[in-house]
Structures are given as C-alpha cells and as structure tokens.
C-alpha positions, 0 to 999 in steps of 0.5 A: 256085344249085343244083348238078346233084345238088340239081336231080336230087333236087328234080326226082325229088321233084317228079315223085314228088309230082305223079304221085301226084296224077295223075288219068290213068286210061288204063292204056296211057298210065300205062305209057308215062309209067312207062317214060319215068320208068324211063329217067330213073332208069336213066340216072341210076343207070348214070351213078352206077355208072360214076362209082363204078367210077372211069370217066366215063359218056360219053353219059349227059349226052346221053341225059338232055338228050334225055329232058329235052327230051321231058319236056313232051310226055311227061308234061305231061298228067300234071303240067300244062304249067307243072310240066312246063316247070319239071321240064324246066328242072331236068333240063336244068340238071342233065343235065351231071353229068359236068362236076359230077363232074369238079370233085370230085378223085378223091382226095376219096372222101368227097365222091365217095361222097356225090355218087354216093349223091345220084345214086342217091337221085334215080334211086330217086325217079324209079323210085318214081314209075314204080312208083307210076303202075303201082300206082295205079288 
C-alpha cells in the first residue's frame, strides 16, 4: 500500500501528464482549473512549511479533503471521469498527511526532511500543471 506522500506524488504526476494532453480551449475554464490546482499546491506547500517549522498544520487535512471531494466536478472535463475518480481516491487517501508525519519521530531529522521534500515535490507538480494549463493554447 502506498503511503500518503507517495500518493501525493503519484497524483501530482498524473495530473501533470493528463492536463498536458487536455483539449479544452476555453481560457476562462482553463484558468479556473489552474486556480484549483494552485490551491492544491499551496495547501501541500503550506503543510510542508508548517512541518518544517516543527508545528502541525491544523486544518490542512480538511482543506485537502474538500479539494479532493470536489475534484471530479472540477477537472473531470479535463482529465476524464475515470481518471478524475482515480485522482480523487488518491488525494482522499493522502489528505491526512498530519497522521503520517506524526508517525515520524521528531528526532529522526533525516526522514522528516525527506518527507517534507517529497511534499514540496508533490506541490511543485500541481503548480507546474497549473502553469502548463495557463501557458498552453
């Protein structure tokens, strides 16, 4: 079974790959999807930064859960219904990253830093997908 961070990375890679192939051409629609992906990226990034500071990002899990629940209606027309449901499932299984990070002892700096780096990488993939949507014609 994949852990929360692996699921976040997998979801980010999938979104980036699928949205690069999208044939939606309406600029306003593309911008709304890009904004949604920015929200996912920002939520992951803010959680990573909070963990890095040694705190717990209370509320981030709830935000990510709600973003995941909205995913099929938000980007289903871009990625297809089947892929949207698959992505939703990955984000729902990964949304509770607080619990995952609680499982890493604070004195295990190497593993915590690796996990934070993985979170930032996942955030970067969602951000890159948003940028690509805005830049493509």
